Structure formats: C-alpha cells, structure tokens
C-alpha positions as CSV (number, residue, x, y, z in Angstrom):
1,M,-39.6,2.8,36.7
2,D,-37.3,-0.2,37.1
3,V,-35.2,-1.7,34.3
4,S,-37.6,-4.4,33.3
5,E,-40.5,-1.9,33.0
6,F,-38.2,0.4,30.9
7,L,-37.3,-2.4,28.6
8,R,-41.0,-3.5,28.3
9,Q,-41.8,-0.1,26.8
10,F,-39.7,-1.1,23.8
11,M,-41.7,-4.3,23.2
12,I,-43.8,-3.0,20.4
13,V,-44.5,-6.1,18.2
14,D,-47.8,-6.9,19.9
15,I,-49.1,-3.3,19.4
16,F,-47.9,-3.3,15.8
17,V,-49.6,-6.5,14.9
18,T,-52.8,-5.6,16.7
19,N,-53.1,-2.3,14.9
20,F,-51.5,-3.2,11.6
21,G,-54.5,-2.4,9.5
22,T,-55.0,1.0,11.0
23,L,-51.3,1.9,10.7
24,M,-51.3,0.7,7.0
25,Q,-54.3,2.9,6.3
26,G,-52.4,5.9,7.6
27,L,-49.2,4.8,5.7
28,V,-51.2,4.5,2.4
29,F,-52.6,8.0,2.8
30,T,-49.1,9.3,3.7
31,F,-47.7,7.8,0.4
32,E,-50.6,9.2,-1.6
33,L,-50.2,12.7,-0.1
34,A,-46.5,12.8,-0.7
35,I,-46.6,11.4,-4.3
36,V,-49.6,13.5,-5.5
37,S,-48.1,16.6,-3.9
38,M,-44.8,15.8,-5.6
39,V,-46.3,15.2,-9.0
40,F,-48.5,18.2,-9.2
41,G,-46.0,20.3,-7.3
42,T,-43.5,19.5,-10.0
43,I,-45.8,20.5,-12.8
44,F,-46.8,23.8,-11.1
45,G,-43.2,24.4,-10.1
46,V,-41.9,24.1,-13.6
47,L,-44.6,26.5,-14.8
48,L,-43.6,29.0,-12.1
49,A,-39.9,28.7,-13.0
50,L,-40.7,29.3,-16.6
51,G,-42.9,32.3,-15.8
52,R,-40.3,33.8,-13.5
53,S,-37.4,33.2,-15.9
54,F,-39.0,33.9,-19.3
55,G,-42.4,35.6,-18.6
56,T,-43.4,39.2,-19.0
57,K,-42.3,41.6,-16.3
58,L,-45.7,41.3,-14.6
59,L,-45.8,37.5,-14.8
60,S,-42.3,37.2,-13.5
61,W,-43.2,39.5,-10.6
62,L,-46.3,37.5,-9.7
63,C,-44.4,34.2,-9.9
64,T,-41.6,35.6,-7.7
65,A,-44.1,37.0,-5.2
66,Y,-45.8,33.6,-4.9
67,I,-42.6,31.7,-4.5
68,E,-41.2,34.1,-1.9
69,I,-44.5,34.2,0.1
70,I,-44.8,30.4,0.2
71,R,-41.2,29.8,1.0
72,G,-41.2,32.6,3.6
73,T,-44.1,31.3,5.6
74,P,-44.5,28.1,7.6
75,L,-46.3,25.2,6.0
76,L,-48.4,24.8,9.1
77,A,-49.6,28.4,8.8
78,Q,-50.6,27.8,5.2
79,L,-52.6,24.7,6.2
80,F,-54.4,26.7,8.9
81,I,-55.3,29.5,6.5
82,L,-56.8,27.0,4.0
83,Y,-58.6,25.0,6.7
84,F,-59.6,27.5,9.3
85,A,-59.5,31.0,7.7
86,L,-61.4,30.3,4.5
87,P,-64.8,28.9,5.9
88,P,-65.9,32.4,7.2
89,Y,-65.7,33.5,3.5
90,G,-67.8,30.6,2.3
91,I,-65.0,28.4,1.2
92,R,-65.1,25.1,3.1
93,L,-62.6,22.4,2.3
94,S,-62.2,19.0,3.8
95,A,-59.1,18.1,5.8
96,I,-58.0,15.7,3.0
97,T,-58.5,18.4,0.3
98,V,-56.6,21.0,2.3
99,A,-53.7,18.5,2.9
100,F,-53.4,17.7,-0.8
101,L,-53.8,21.4,-1.9
102,G,-51.6,22.8,0.8
103,F,-48.7,20.4,0.3
104,T,-48.9,20.8,-3.5
105,L,-48.8,24.6,-3.4
106,N,-46.0,24.5,-0.9
107,S,-43.9,22.0,-2.8
108,A,-44.4,23.9,-6.0
109,A,-42.7,27.0,-4.7
110,Y,-39.6,25.1,-3.7
111,Q,-39.5,23.0,-6.9
112,A,-39.8,26.3,-8.9
113,E,-36.6,27.5,-7.4
114,Y,-34.8,24.2,-8.0
115,T,-35.9,24.3,-11.7
116,R,-35.1,28.0,-12.0
117,G,-31.5,27.4,-10.8
118,S,-31.2,24.6,-13.3
119,I,-32.5,26.8,-16.1
120,E,-29.9,29.5,-15.3
121,A,-27.2,26.8,-15.4
122,V,-27.8,26.3,-19.1
123,G,-25.1,28.2,-21.0
124,E,-25.8,31.2,-23.2
125,D,-24.0,29.4,-26.0
126,Q,-26.8,26.8,-26.2
127,Y,-29.4,29.6,-26.7
128,M,-27.2,31.0,-29.5
129,A,-26.8,27.6,-31.1
130,A,-30.5,27.0,-31.0
131,H,-31.3,30.4,-32.5
132,S,-28.7,29.8,-35.2
133,L,-30.6,26.7,-36.2
134,G,-33.8,28.8,-36.7
135,M,-35.5,27.9,-33.4
136,S,-37.8,30.5,-31.8
137,S,-37.3,31.5,-28.2
138,W,-40.0,29.2,-26.9
139,Q,-38.8,26.3,-29.1
140,T,-35.3,26.8,-27.6
141,I,-36.8,26.8,-24.1
142,I,-39.0,23.6,-24.6
143,Y,-36.6,21.5,-26.7
144,V,-33.1,22.7,-25.5
145,V,-33.3,24.4,-22.1
146,L,-36.0,22.6,-20.3
147,P,-34.9,19.0,-20.9
148,Q,-31.5,19.8,-19.5
149,A,-32.9,21.9,-16.6
150,I,-35.2,19.0,-15.6
151,R,-32.3,16.5,-15.6
152,W,-30.2,18.8,-13.4
153,S,-33.2,19.3,-11.0
154,I,-33.5,15.6,-10.4
155,P,-31.3,15.4,-7.2
156,A,-33.2,18.3,-5.7
157,W,-36.5,16.8,-6.6
158,T,-35.6,13.5,-5.0
159,N,-34.7,15.3,-1.8
160,E,-38.1,17.1,-2.0
161,L,-39.9,13.7,-2.1
162,I,-38.1,12.6,1.0
163,Y,-38.9,15.9,2.7
164,L,-42.6,15.4,1.7
165,L,-42.7,11.9,3.2
166,K,-41.6,13.3,6.5
167,S,-43.5,16.6,6.5
168,T,-46.8,14.9,5.7
169,S,-47.0,14.3,9.5
170,I,-48.0,17.9,9.8
171,A,-51.3,17.1,8.2
172,Y,-52.4,15.5,11.5
173,V,-53.1,19.0,13.0
174,I,-56.1,19.4,10.6
175,G,-57.3,15.9,11.0
176,A,-56.1,14.3,7.8
177,P,-55.8,10.5,8.2
178,D,-52.1,10.2,7.8
179,L,-49.8,7.8,9.6
180,L,-49.3,10.1,12.6
181,T,-53.0,10.7,13.0
182,Q,-53.7,7.0,13.0
183,G,-50.9,6.6,15.6
184,K,-52.5,9.3,17.7
185,F,-55.9,7.5,17.4
186,I,-54.4,4.2,18.5
187,A,-52.5,5.8,21.4
188,S,-55.7,7.5,22.6
189,R,-57.4,4.1,22.9
190,N,-54.7,2.1,24.6
191,Y,-52.7,4.9,26.3
192,Q,-49.4,3.3,25.2
193,F,-48.2,6.7,23.8
194,F,-44.5,5.9,23.9
195,R,-44.8,2.5,22.2
196,V,-47.2,3.7,19.6
197,Y,-45.2,6.8,18.6
198,L,-42.0,4.7,18.6
199,I,-43.7,2.4,16.1
200,V,-44.8,5.4,14.0
201,A,-41.2,6.8,14.1
202,I,-39.7,3.5,13.0
203,I,-42.2,3.3,10.1
204,Y,-41.2,6.8,9.0
205,L,-37.5,5.9,9.2
206,V,-38.0,2.7,7.2
207,I,-39.9,4.3,4.4
208,V,-37.5,7.3,4.2
209,L,-34.5,5.0,4.0
210,A,-36.2,2.8,1.5
211,A,-37.2,5.8,-0.6
212,A,-33.7,7.3,-0.5
213,R,-32.2,3.9,-1.6
214,L,-34.7,3.5,-4.4
215,I,-34.2,7.1,-5.6
216,G,-30.5,6.6,-5.6
217,K,-30.8,3.7,-7.9
218,I,-33.1,5.6,-10.2
219,E,-30.7,8.6,-10.3
220,K,-27.8,6.2,-11.2
221,K,-29.9,4.6,-13.9
222,I,-30.8,7.8,-15.7
223,E,-27.5,9.5,-15.2
224,I,-25.6,10.4,-18.3
225,P,-21.8,10.4,-17.7
226,G,-20.4,13.9,-18.0
227,F,-23.8,15.5,-18.2
228,G,-25.2,17.7,-15.4
229,Y,-23.9,15.9,-12.3
230,T,-22.3,12.8,-11.1
231,K,-22.3,11.3,-7.6
232,N,-18.9,12.8,-6.9
233,Q,-20.1,16.3,-7.9
234,R,-23.1,16.5,-5.7
C-alpha cells in the first residue's frame, strides 16, 4: 500500500454521509441503553446498598452475594447467560431486552458499592443527632444518611455513565442494534472495515468527551462548597 492509498483510508466523510441515518439509529439505541441502564441501575443499586448496610443478616448476605457475583464475572458472560442459556428452560428474551436487562443488573452491582461506600462515610455523630431529635432508624436513613450518600456518590455515578456509553458496544455480540452493530452492518456491505470502524470509534470518542464535559458542568452546578467533595479533593 502506497502513501496515497494509506491516506485515502482516512477519508471517511463520504461513508459517514452516505450511512448517516443508519449510524444515528445505532447511536440513539446506544444512548437509550446507557441512560435506561443508568437510571434503573441507580435505583436498584441504592436498594442493594440499603439492604447490605441496614438489612437483616439474611438480606445483607443476599445483597452481598449478588453484588460480588455480578462484579466478579464478565458482563459478556452475563449477557450470554441471559440470551443463550435461558431459552432451553423456556425463557426466551429478545436481544434488546437482554441488553437492557443485562446492563441494568450489571450497573446496579457497581452502583450499590458506590452508594454503600458513601453511606459508610456518614459520621456516627449524625446518627446520634438524628436519634436525639426523635427520628427512628429508617427516618434517619431516609432523611439524613441517604441524601448525603447520594450526593457523595455523584462523581462515581458520572463515571459509571461514561463507562456505560463505551461498554454498550458489547451488546453487538447478541445482535442488539447499537452503534457498533450498525457499523458492522455497514462494513459488511461495502467492505470498508477500517474506514467504517474508524467512524464508529470517532463517534464514541465525541459522545464520551461531550458527556464528560456536560457531567462536569452538572457536578459543579450542584456542588455545595465544603460538603462531600470538591474538584481538588477528587
């Protein structure tokens, strides 16, 4: 391959314009998968953290077991179990359903640990102060502990969203119509694998950088000086 041919491989505008609609369909699904998994993973993760930190011995053990199993096994294996291992037992889920379910369950385990760490960062004096005001244990958790823990978890949650945006590409192995899957479909038609996957990589880079910038602004806007964390403390 001469220099001119090598440089031609980087001329991707024509392919991007021609396949813009298909790429955007994949990008929309990627955003939907990341955001939905983040939202429901956060809700489930908070419940897991509460169960592990304040539940009965059995509930705490079950939450711990779930968190450790999910965090200790590859996301790809979890998707394969949901998509390939369940049908023989009569449970058939579409690729899209498996993608949303798998990423949500996986994200929840990690977010549970972020939240649990933040819960443990709340000082014992605040529990004592709340009890001295007549609050019950669960009132203390809901009105005193959890609001602080959630705020302290924000930096970790924002990192989780960025991770989800990138890791959604794994969904292509089960046929979910994400950005990488659409890129593979385009490349299989025109055989311009290098140029197509270069476009896909650039799109991922752009959305991750844009998300990181947006999240940074949101963190700065909701930050309370002297509370939880500052940019210099992270």
